[in-house]
Every structure is written in C-alpha cells, then in structure tokens.
C-alpha positions as CSV (number, residue, x, y, z in Angstrom):
1,M,-26.9,49.5,-17.3
2,A,-27.7,47.7,-20.6
3,Y,-26.2,44.9,-22.7
4,T,-26.7,44.5,-26.4
5,T,-26.7,40.9,-27.5
6,V,-24.6,39.4,-30.2
7,S,-25.8,36.5,-32.3
8,G,-25.7,33.3,-30.3
9,D,-25.8,34.8,-26.9
10,T,-27.7,33.0,-24.2
11,F,-28.7,34.2,-20.7
12,D,-25.9,32.2,-19.1
13,K,-23.3,33.5,-21.5
14,I,-24.4,37.1,-21.0
15,A,-24.4,36.6,-17.2
16,K,-20.8,35.3,-17.4
17,K,-19.8,38.3,-19.5
18,V,-21.6,40.9,-17.4
19,Y,-21.3,39.5,-13.9
20,G,-18.4,37.0,-14.2
21,D,-20.8,34.2,-13.2
22,E,-23.2,32.2,-15.4
23,Y,-25.3,31.4,-12.3
24,C,-26.5,35.1,-12.4
25,A,-28.6,34.3,-15.5
26,D,-31.7,34.2,-13.3
27,I,-31.2,37.8,-12.4
28,L,-31.1,38.7,-16.1
29,M,-34.2,36.7,-16.7
30,Q,-36.1,38.5,-13.9
31,A,-35.0,41.9,-15.3
32,N,-36.1,41.0,-18.8
33,P,-39.3,39.0,-18.6
34,E,-40.3,39.9,-22.1
35,Q,-37.3,37.7,-23.3
36,I,-37.9,34.8,-20.9
37,M,-38.8,32.4,-23.7
38,T,-35.7,33.3,-25.7
39,F,-33.0,30.6,-25.6
40,C,-30.5,31.9,-28.1
41,F,-30.5,35.6,-29.0
42,D,-30.1,37.4,-32.3
43,S,-27.8,40.3,-32.4
44,G,-29.1,43.7,-31.3
45,V,-31.4,42.9,-28.5
46,V,-30.9,45.3,-25.6
47,L,-31.3,43.8,-22.2
48,K,-31.4,45.4,-18.8
49,T,-28.5,44.3,-16.6
50,P,-29.2,45.4,-13.0
51,E,-26.4,45.9,-10.5
52,L,-26.1,42.9,-8.2
53,T,-27.0,43.4,-4.6
54,E,-24.5,42.3,-1.9
55,E,-26.8,39.3,-1.3
56,Q,-26.9,38.3,-4.9
57,S,-23.1,38.6,-5.2
58,G,-22.7,36.4,-2.2
59,R,-25.1,33.8,-3.6
60,S,-23.1,33.5,-6.7
61,E,-19.9,33.2,-4.8
62,E,-21.4,30.4,-2.6
63,R,-22.4,28.5,-5.8
64,R,-18.8,28.7,-7.2
65,V,-17.2,27.3,-4.0
66,G,-20.0,24.7,-3.6
67,K,-21.5,25.8,-0.3
C-alpha cells in the first residue's frame, strides 16, 4: 500500500492517518529509509505503508494504554 503526502505531513501525522496511531511512525521510517532525514514533507511524495504485523499492532496498543 502507498500514501501520497500532502504539504506539511510528518511521519507521525501520516502514521496517525494510516494506522490510527502516531507511534507507528517508526514503521513508516523503516519502510522509507530514503526519506529518513525528512521532517516535514512537501506534497506528492509517495511513501510505502506496510501492513502492520500482529506484534506491531499490539505494541502500539500497549503504548496507548501505558503498559
């Protein structure tokens, strides 16, 4: 799956839009190492948005409830 950025997007904002959790930003960064130094995106950048594994989904849930 892919996500096309809009001006002003950041990895955490995109993670919130795509996965419902800004703490999944690290997954987006790992999938898009060529953009790792980008803090604020221009519009039109296409990023890979991998499906979350069950483990990754669980990790983000643990973060939300403070475990």
